[in-house]
C-alpha positions in Angstrom: 205.0 38.6 159.9 205.1 41.8 162.0 204.0 41.4 165.4 200.5 43.6 165.9 200.3 45.3 169.0 198.3 47.7 171.3 199.4 50.1 174.0 197.1 49.2 177.2 196.1 53.1 177.0 194.1 52.8 174.4 191.7 49.9 176.3 189.1 50.8 179.6 189.1 49.0 182.1 192.0 47.4 184.3 195.2 46.3 183.5 194.4 43.0 183.7 191.1 43.6 181.6 192.5 45.4 179.0 195.1 42.5 179.0 192.9 39.7 178.6 190.6 41.6 176.0 193.6 42.6 173.7 194.7 38.7 174.1 191.4 37.5 173.0 190.4 40.0 170.1 194.4 38.1 168.6 197.3 40.6 169.2 201.4 39.3 169.7 202.0 42.2 172.1 201.5 44.8 174.2 202.8 48.2 175.1 202.3 48.7 178.9 201.5 51.7 180.1 202.8 53.5 183.3 199.6 54.5 185.2 197.9 51.1 184.0 201.1 49.5 186.1 200.6 51.6 188.9 197.4 51.6 189.3 197.3 47.2 189.3 197.7 45.3 192.4 200.0 43.3 191.8 204.2 43.7 190.9 205.6 44.0 187.5 206.6 40.3 187.7 202.6 39.5 188.1 202.0 41.7 185.0 204.8 39.8 183.1 203.6 36.2 184.3 199.9 37.4 183.1 201.2 38.4 179.4 203.2 35.4 179.4 199.8 33.4 180.3 198.0 35.3 177.6 200.3 34.8 174.7 201.3 38.2 174.7 204.9 39.6 174.5 205.8 42.8 176.1 207.1 45.6 173.3 207.6 48.5 175.4 207.2 50.2 178.7 206.0 53.6 178.5 206.5 56.8 178.7 209.5 57.8 180.4 208.9 61.7 180.5 210.6 65.0 180.6 214.3 63.3 180.4 216.7 65.1 177.5 218.5 68.8 178.3 217.9 69.0 182.1 220.2 71.3 184.0 221.3 69.8 187.9 219.9 68.6 189.7 217.6 67.5 187.8 219.7 65.8 185.2 221.5 63.2 188.0 217.9 62.8 188.5 216.5 61.6 185.6 219.6 59.1 185.3 218.5 57.4 189.2 214.9 57.2 187.9 215.7 55.5 184.9 217.8 53.0 186.7 214.7 52.4 188.6 212.3 51.9 185.8 215.5 49.6 183.9 214.7 47.8 187.4 210.8 47.5 186.5 211.5 46.7 182.9 213.6 43.5 183.6 210.7 42.4 186.2 208.0 42.9 183.2 210.0 41.1 180.7 210.4 44.1 178.2 213.8 45.4 177.0 212.5 48.7 175.4 211.7 51.6 177.2 210.0 54.5 175.5 211.2 58.2 176.1 209.1 61.0 174.7 210.3 64.3 174.0 211.1 66.7 177.3 208.1 69.2 177.8 209.4 70.8 180.7 209.7 74.3 180.9 213.0 73.7 182.9 214.8 72.0 180.0 217.4 73.1 177.7 217.5 72.9 174.0 220.6 71.8 171.9 220.7 68.9 169.7 224.2 67.6 170.9 223.5 68.2 174.5 220.0 65.7 174.3 222.2 63.6 171.7 225.1 63.5 175.0 222.4 62.4 177.4 221.0 59.9 175.4 224.3 58.3 174.9 225.0 57.9 178.7 221.6 56.4 178.6 222.4 54.1 176.2 225.2 52.8 178.0 222.9 52.3 181.4 220.9 50.3 179.4 223.2 48.4 177.4 224.8 47.0 180.4 221.0 45.4 181.4 220.4 43.9 177.8 218.3 47.2 177.5 217.1 49.6 174.6 216.2 53.2 174.8 213.7 54.4 171.9 212.9 58.3 172.0 209.7 59.8 170.1 209.4 63.4 169.6 206.0 64.6 170.9 204.0 66.9 168.3 203.9 69.1 171.6 207.4 69.0 172.9 209.5 71.8 174.0 212.8 71.8 172.0 211.9 68.3 169.9 208.8 68.2 168.4 209.7 66.8 165.1 210.6 63.2 164.3 213.5 64.6 162.1 215.0 66.5 165.1 214.9 63.4 167.1 216.3 61.0 164.4 219.2 63.7 164.7 219.4 62.8 168.6 219.3 59.5 168.1 222.1 59.4 165.3 224.5 62.0 166.9 223.9 59.8 170.3 225.4 56.8 168.0 224.9 53.7 170.5 223.1 50.6 169.6 221.1 50.7 172.4 219.3 54.0 171.5 217.0 54.2 168.7 213.8 55.9 167.6 209.9 55.6 167.9 208.2 56.5 165.1 204.3 57.5 165.8 202.0 58.6 163.2 200.4 60.9 164.9 203.1 62.9 165.7 204.3 63.0 162.5 200.8 63.3 160.1 198.9 65.9 162.6 201.7 68.7 162.0 201.7 68.0 158.5 205.5 66.9 158.6 206.7 65.0 155.4 207.2 61.6 155.9 209.7 61.2 152.7 212.6 61.6 155.2 211.8 58.5 157.1 212.5 56.5 154.1 216.5 57.3 154.8 216.3 56.1 158.8 218.0 52.8 159.0 215.8 49.7 160.0 217.7 49.2 162.9 217.5 52.2 164.1 213.4 51.9 164.4 213.1 50.5 167.2 209.0 50.6 167.5 206.7 52.0 165.1 203.1 53.3 166.8 199.9 54.2 164.5 197.2 56.2 165.1 194.4 58.2 162.6 192.2 60.8 163.7 189.7 63.2 162.0 190.2 66.7 160.7 189.8 69.1 163.6 190.5 72.5 164.5 192.4 72.0 167.8 195.7 72.4 169.1 197.8 69.1 168.8 197.8 68.6 172.2 194.2 68.0 172.8 193.7 66.7 169.8 195.5 63.7 170.7 194.5 63.5 173.9 191.0 63.4 173.0 190.2 62.7 169.4 193.0 59.8 167.9 191.0 56.9 166.5 192.8 53.6 164.6 193.5 53.6 161.2 190.8 53.7 158.8 188.3 55.7 161.4 190.1 59.4 160.6 191.2 61.7 158.2 195.4 61.5 158.9 197.2 59.8 155.3 198.4 56.8 157.8 198.5 54.4 154.9 201.2 57.1 153.3 203.5 56.9 156.8 203.1 52.8 156.6 204.8 53.5 153.1 207.8 55.0 154.2 208.4 52.8 157.1 207.8 49.9 154.6 210.7 51.3 152.5 213.2 51.0 155.2 212.8 47.2 155.8 210.9 47.5 159.2 209.9 44.1 160.5 209.3 45.1 164.4 206.5 45.6 165.7 203.3 47.7 164.8 201.2 48.9 168.0 198.4 50.8 168.1 198.6 54.4 170.6 195.4 55.9 171.1 194.0 58.3 173.5 190.3 58.7 172.8 187.4 59.5 175.2 185.1 57.1 173.7 187.2 53.6 173.7 187.8 54.9 177.3 184.0 55.1 177.9 183.4 52.0 175.7 183.8 48.1 176.2 187.5 46.9 176.2 186.7 43.7 173.9 185.3 45.8 171.0 187.9 48.4 171.3 190.6 45.8 171.0 188.8 43.7 167.8 188.4 46.9 166.6 191.9 47.7 166.6 193.1 44.3 165.4 190.5 44.7 162.5 192.2 48.1 161.7 195.7 46.6 161.6 194.8 44.0 159.4 193.0 46.1 157.1 196.1 48.5 156.9 198.6 45.7 156.2 196.1 44.5 153.1 195.9 48.1 151.9 200.2 47.8 152.3 199.9 44.3 150.4 197.7 45.6 147.6 200.2 48.0 146.9 203.1 45.9 147.2 205.3 43.9 144.6 206.2 41.5 147.0 202.3 40.8 148.4 202.0 37.7 150.8 199.9 34.7 149.5 197.7 35.3 152.4 195.1 38.5 151.8 192.0 39.6 152.5 189.0 39.0 150.0 188.5 42.3 147.8 185.5 44.0 148.8 182.5 42.6 147.0 180.2 45.3 144.9 177.8 45.8 146.9 174.4 47.0 144.4 171.8 47.7 146.8 169.3 46.6 149.8 167.8 42.5 148.7 165.5 42.9 151.3 164.7 44.1 155.1 163.3 41.9 157.5 160.9 43.1 160.6 160.4 41.2 163.7 156.9 41.8 165.3 154.3 39.8 167.4 151.4 39.0 165.2 149.4 41.8 166.4 151.4 44.5 165.6 151.6 42.4 162.1 148.7 43.4 161.1 149.5 47.2 162.0 153.0 47.0 160.0 151.1 45.2 157.4 148.2 47.9 157.0 151.1 50.7 156.8 152.7 48.9 154.3 149.6 49.0 152.2 149.2 52.5 153.1 152.8 53.3 151.6 151.9 51.1 148.3 153.3 47.6 149.0 151.5 45.2 147.9 151.6 41.4 149.9 153.1 39.1 147.3 154.4 36.3 149.3 153.5 33.8 151.8 156.2 31.6 154.0 156.1 27.9 153.0 156.3 26.7 156.6 156.6 29.8 158.3 154.3 33.0 159.7 156.2 35.2 157.6 154.9 37.6 154.8 157.0 39.1 152.1 155.7 42.9 150.4 156.9 44.3 147.3 157.1 47.9 145.7 159.0 48.3 142.8 163.0 46.8 143.8 161.8 47.0 147.4 161.3 44.2 149.0 160.2 44.1 153.0 159.6 41.1 155.2 157.1 40.9 157.8 157.8 37.8 160.4 156.1 37.1 163.8 157.2 33.4 163.6 156.8 32.5 167.1 160.3 30.9 167.4 163.8 31.3 165.7 166.0 34.5 165.1 163.6 37.2 164.6 161.5 35.9 167.6 164.3 36.2 169.6 165.2 39.7 168.4 161.6 40.9 168.7 161.7 39.8 172.1 164.5 41.3 173.0 164.3 44.6 171.1 160.2 45.1 170.4 159.3 45.6 166.8 162.0 46.2 164.5 164.2 45.5 161.6 165.7 42.0 162.4 167.6 41.5 159.3 169.1 43.2 156.0 169.8 41.8 152.9 172.4 43.6 151.0 172.9 42.6 147.0 176.9 41.5 146.1 178.6 40.4 143.3 179.9 37.5 145.1 178.5 36.4 148.7 181.2 33.6 149.3 183.8 36.4 149.4 182.1 38.6 151.1 181.7 36.0 153.5 185.2 35.1 154.0 186.4 38.8 154.2 184.0 39.5 157.0 185.5 36.4 158.8 188.7 37.4 158.3 187.8 40.7 159.9 186.2 38.9 163.0 182.5 39.6 162.2 180.4 37.1 164.0 179.2 35.1 161.7 175.7 33.4 162.4 173.8 29.9 161.0 170.6 28.8 162.1 168.7 25.6 160.8 166.8 25.7 157.9 164.0 23.4 157.0 163.5 21.6 153.7 164.0 23.3 150.4 164.2 26.5 152.3 167.8 28.6 151.2 170.6 29.0 153.7 171.7 32.9 153.0 175.1 33.6 154.7 174.8 36.1 157.3 176.9 38.0 160.0 175.8 39.7 163.2 175.1 43.4 162.5 174.5 46.7 164.4 172.3 45.5 167.9 172.7 42.0 167.5 170.7 42.2 163.9 171.9 40.4 160.8 173.1 41.7 157.9 172.7 38.5 154.8 174.6 38.6 151.9 172.7 38.0 148.7 173.6 37.7 145.4 171.4 39.3 142.6 172.4 36.2 140.3 171.0 34.0 142.5 168.2 35.7 144.3 166.0 32.4 145.1 165.6 33.2 148.7 161.9 34.0 147.4 161.1 30.1 146.8 160.9 30.4 150.2 157.6 32.0 149.7 154.4 31.2 147.6 153.3 33.6 145.4 150.4 35.8 146.2 148.5 37.8 143.6 147.7 41.2 144.1 145.7 44.0 142.4 148.5 45.3 140.3 149.0 48.8 140.9 151.5 51.6 139.8 154.6 51.1 141.7 155.2 54.6 143.1 158.3 54.0 145.2 161.4 52.6 143.6 164.4 51.3 145.5 165.7 51.6 149.6 167.1 55.0 149.5 168.7 54.8 152.6 169.2 53.1 155.8 169.1 54.9 159.0 170.5 53.3 162.3 171.0 54.6 165.9 173.4 53.4 168.7 175.6 54.9 171.5 177.9 57.4 170.5 180.4 55.3 171.9 179.6 52.9 169.0 180.0 55.0 166.2 183.7 54.4 165.3 183.6 50.8 165.7 180.5 50.1 163.2 182.2 52.5 160.9 185.1 50.4 160.8 182.6 47.5 160.5 180.9 48.8 157.5 184.0 50.2 155.5 186.1 47.3 156.0 183.6 44.5 154.9 182.1 46.5 152.2 182.9 49.0 149.4 181.6 51.9 151.5 183.1 55.3 151.5 182.7 57.8 154.3 180.9 61.4 154.0 182.1 64.1 156.1 180.0 63.3 159.6 177.4 66.1 160.3 176.1 67.4 163.7 172.4 67.8 164.2 170.9 69.8 166.5 168.2 67.6 168.6 166.0 69.6 170.7 167.5 67.8 173.5 171.0 67.5 172.4 173.0 66.8 169.3 173.5 63.9 167.7 176.5 62.8 165.3 175.4 61.4 162.0 177.8 59.6 159.7 176.6 58.8 156.2 178.2 55.7 154.4 177.8 55.4 150.6 179.1 53.4 148.0 180.2 54.0 144.2 177.1 53.9 142.7 174.9 55.1 145.2 172.7 52.1 145.3 173.4 51.7 149.1 173.5 54.3 151.5 173.8 53.7 155.4 173.5 56.6 158.0 175.5 55.9 161.3 173.3 58.3 164.3 174.6 58.7 168.1 174.3 61.1 170.4 176.2 61.3 174.1 173.3 63.3 175.1 170.5 61.0 176.7 167.1 62.3 175.7 167.7 62.9 172.3 165.5 60.9 169.7 168.1 58.5 169.1 169.1 58.1 172.5 165.8 57.3 173.7 165.2 55.2 170.7 168.1 53.0 171.5 166.7 53.1 175.4 162.9 51.9 174.4 164.6 49.3 171.7 167.2 48.0 174.4 169.9 48.3 172.3 171.0 49.7 168.8 169.2 49.3 165.2 167.6 50.7 162.5 165.7 53.9 163.4 164.4 54.1 160.2 164.0 53.6 156.4 163.9 56.0 153.5 162.2 55.1 150.1 163.1 56.8 147.1 160.3 57.9 143.9 160.9 59.6 140.7 157.2 61.8 141.4 157.0 62.9 145.5 153.7 65.2 144.9 151.9 62.3 143.4 153.7 59.2 145.2 152.1 61.2 148.4 149.1 61.7 146.8 148.1 58.4 146.6 149.2 57.2 150.0 146.9 59.7 151.5 144.2 58.2 149.2 145.0 54.7 150.9 144.9 56.3 154.4 148.3 57.1 154.9 149.1 60.0 157.3 152.7 62.0 157.6 154.3 63.8 160.3 153.3 67.5 160.8 155.7 70.2 160.0 155.1 73.5 161.5 154.1 76.9 159.2 157.3 78.8 160.4 159.4 76.4 158.4 157.1 76.9 155.4 157.6 80.5 155.6 161.3 80.1 155.9 162.4 78.1 152.4 160.4 80.3 150.2 162.1 83.4 151.6 165.2 81.2 151.4 164.9 80.3 148.2 162.4 81.9 146.2 159.6 79.1 145.4 156.6 80.4 143.8 153.2 80.3 145.2 152.4 77.0 143.5 155.1 75.1 144.9 154.9 76.5 148.2 151.6 75.2 148.2 151.9 71.8 147.9 154.7 71.7 149.6 153.3 72.9 152.5 149.7 71.1 152.1 151.9 68.0 152.0 154.0 68.4 154.8 157.1 67.7 152.1 160.0 68.6 153.5 162.8 70.5 150.6 166.3 71.5 150.6 168.7 72.7 147.6 172.6 72.1 147.0 173.6 73.9 143.6 171.2 73.0 140.7 170.1 70.0 143.3 166.9 69.6 144.5 166.0 67.1 147.5 161.9 66.6 148.8 161.4 64.3 151.8 158.0 63.5 153.7 158.2 60.9 157.0 155.6 58.6 158.1 154.2 58.8 161.8 156.4 56.6 164.5 155.7 52.7 164.3 154.8 51.9 167.6 157.4 54.6 169.0 160.3 52.4 167.2 160.8 53.2 163.5 159.4 55.3 161.2 159.5 55.7 157.3 160.9 58.4 154.6 159.5 59.0 151.0 162.5 61.0 149.5 162.8 62.2 145.5 166.3 63.1 144.4 167.0 66.0 141.7 170.5 65.8 140.9 171.0 65.9 144.7 173.4 64.0 147.2 172.5 64.9 150.4 169.9 63.9 153.0 168.1 66.7 153.8 171.0 67.7 156.9 169.2 71.2 156.9 165.9 70.0 157.6 167.0 67.4 160.1 166.4 69.9 163.3 162.5 70.9 162.2 162.2 67.1 161.7 163.1 66.3 164.6 161.6 68.8 167.0 158.2 67.6 165.0 159.5 64.2 166.2 159.7 65.4 169.8 156.5 67.1 169.6 154.7 63.8 168.7 156.7 61.5 171.3 156.6 63.4 174.1 154.6 67.1 174.3 156.7 70.1 175.3 154.9 71.7 178.7 155.1 75.4 177.5 154.9 77.5 180.5 152.4 80.0 180.4 153.6 83.7 180.5 
C-alpha cells in the first residue's frame, strides 16, 4: 500500500506535538518542514529518533529555496548550503531533499542552465546516497509549470534528480494534468496533495492561506491523481497544506482529517480502477431524512419545551417504558424530550445546557454506514440498554452529540415507548427541512469532510452571511433527494449569534431546526391559535420586498401581519418564520417551499438582526 504522509507545516503546535498527532492519526510518514526543525529544542538526530519511536518514516526534508539559475557568487554559496542540508538530512534519517523553483529576482532563466545546476547537485547527493526532488512553484520566477520542471529534470539526466508533483501547483493555475502520464514513475520522487476553494486571489496568497485537504475544496484532485496513477507511481502521497484555520486549530483533529481525506481519495481512485484492492470502504448509504431529534433538558425545562412543541402542533405520542423520556410527533417528524437524571443525555445537558443531544439519520443500511464511519475514524458510541430496548448504532457528531443510524425498514426504536392517546389534529408540519449546526470557524472544514465522507451529502456553494456583529460563513450540505439537509455555520467574529451560541452552549451544536409545511399561512394561524409567538420582523423589511418583488396588497398584508419572511429565485418562492429562542439556546423555523432549493439567504441578515435585538437590546444613542 502507498505510504500516507503529511508535511509538518500542515498542523499547529511545536514539532514534537505535530509528530505525535501525525502518528496518532495513523500516518506512515512525514515531511519535515525546515522552520519546524529550526524552532525545535533538540538536534536533527533527536527528531529522527522521535519519528522512529513513533513509527514514522521521514519521506522528505523541505524546502531548499532559490537554488537553480543563480549567478556567482550566489551559485557557489548555494552548493555549500546544499552540503549543510545533506549533513542535516543524514542526521534526520531521510534521503530526499525538496528543492522548490527559484523566486529570487537575481536568478537567471534557461532550462539548460538549471539542468546543469541540478546535474551537479545530483553528483553531490549521490555521493551521500541521497536524492533531490524539484518542484515547480506556481509563482516561480522562471519555472512555474511542472512541465518545465520535468524538462529540467529530464535534461539533468541524473538518477539522483527527480520531480516532485504538487496538485495545487498543477491545478490552481489550470494546467492540464495529461502530460503527467508520460513521466516515468521512477523519476517521480514524491507526490504532494492539496485542495483549495475557488477564490479570486493571486496564486501565492491562495496557496499560503487557503489550501485544504482533498474533498474540502474545489480543485479536481482526483483527476490529478488519475494521471499520477497512470505512470505506475507507488511512492508516498503526502499532504502539504497551508491554511490559517488549521494553524489555529487542533493538531489532532487536523491530522485525523488529513488521513480521512487520503482514505476517501484512495477509495475514490479504487472505485474507478479495474484493479481495485479487496479492502474498500463500504459505499455511502442512501440517506432518506431525519429519523428523530433528541433534546436533553432538565425536568423543569422539559415542561416548557413540551409546551412549545404543543404550540407548534406536536402531540405527545409516547412515554418511555423505563426512563423519563417523551416522544412527540407530527407528520413525519419525531422529537424526543429526555430529562432522565443519568445516562448520555444527562451528561450532555450538564455540559451544554438544554439542547439537541442526538440526531437519528434514516439510512438504507445502518451496519454498512457504521462500518464506513469506523473506517473513516469516526468515534463510535455505545451505552448500556435496558431489557427489551433497542440498541441503535451511533457515532459522535458535532460538539460531542450523537449521530444515530436508523433503518426505515427496522424503525422499531418506538418499541421503547408506550403509546399515548392524543387528540387527533390536522398535521400541518410534514418533515424536518434542515438542521443548522454552529461551530467555531476553524472546525467547519473538519465537519464538512466528516459529513460528506460518511453520508451521501453534497456541498452547495458556501455563503457569507452578515450578522450585525460580524460575518458568518454558512455551508449547506444536501443529499440527492433533498430529504436531508445540514447547514454548518461558523464565525471568526466572537460576538455573532453563532459565536455567542457556542460560548453559551459551551461548544458546538444544533442552533436551529427547520420544519416544512405545505401551507405556511394556515400553519402559522393554527400555531398562533395554540399560543405560539414568533420573531418580530421590522416593517422596513416588508416595505423593501413589496417594491423588490411587486407583491400584491393581499400577499403583503398576510406576510406582514404574520411576520413571515419571503424570498424568490426564478419561479421559485420561499416562506419562512422563526420562533423566539428557547432558553437562549436554540430556536425553530417553519418553511414552505414552492419550487425553491435555497435557504432564504437574502433574509438571513434581517433575521439575525431581529434575534440580536431580542437577545441583547441595542443601545442607540440619542441625537
